[in-house]
Residue, then its C-alpha position, 0 to 999 in steps of 0.5 A: m583838578d590841579g590839586d589832584l594832579r599835584r598829589e598824583a605827581v607827589v605820589a609818583l615822585g615818592e615812588l621813584g624816591q624808593s628806587h634802588d638806583y641812586r639816580d632815580r632817588a636824586d631825580a625824585g628829590h629834585g622833582l619833589a622839591g617843587f612840591a615842598e609846600m604840600q604836606e604829602a611831600l614832607g615825608p618823602l623829602l625828609e627821607l631823601v635829604l637823609d638818604p642812607g644809600d648815597t649822599f648824592v641824593t642828599r646834596r641834590t635834594a637839599e640843593a633843590l629845596l634851598r633853591r626855592q628860597d622859601k620857608a617850606g624848602l628851608a624848613i625841610v632842610a632845617s629839620a633834616l639838619a637837626v638829626a643828620n649824621s656828620n656825613h649828611s650834615e657835610w653834604i647839606h652844608t655843601a648845598i647851603l654853600d652852593v646856593f647862598s655863596i653868590f648873591s648877598e640878597d639870597r643869603e640875607k633872605a635865608l638868614r631872616l627866614s632861618e631866624e624866624m624858624s628858630r622860634d618854630t613850635d616844632a623843636r626839630v625845625a627850630l634846632g635845625a634852623r639855628q644850625l642853618h643860621e649859624i652856617l649862613t652867617k659864615i658865608i661871604p657872598v661873592l656879589r653884594p650891592a654896590 
């Protein structure tokens, strides 16, 4: 039953992500990020990271995916980054800075995952992971181990 409820939630959030109101789309992206490991969420999440109507949706969705700090979230962001126009890239970059500029441990984990994903069989994920890795290497986190 839990799997069915999760799929229903992804469908409902996917529908919200089609709203004309950018706030609804941003909320949908934020909510869908919690389901990033599900195949059904992949398409809607990519669309929301690359939202053509409002870059607030891009930033909010990318940030929520990055805050997962796992391969599923990072892979979606990397895939979007690989094909993003300069405006979307800028807002994805901002989300990366927001998430990984505080704790060095978080940035180090993301660096390891992005390096691993740079060898992904999906060329788009691999390209975006290399771009993500490059961005992450330039971040100097505020809090580092003593």
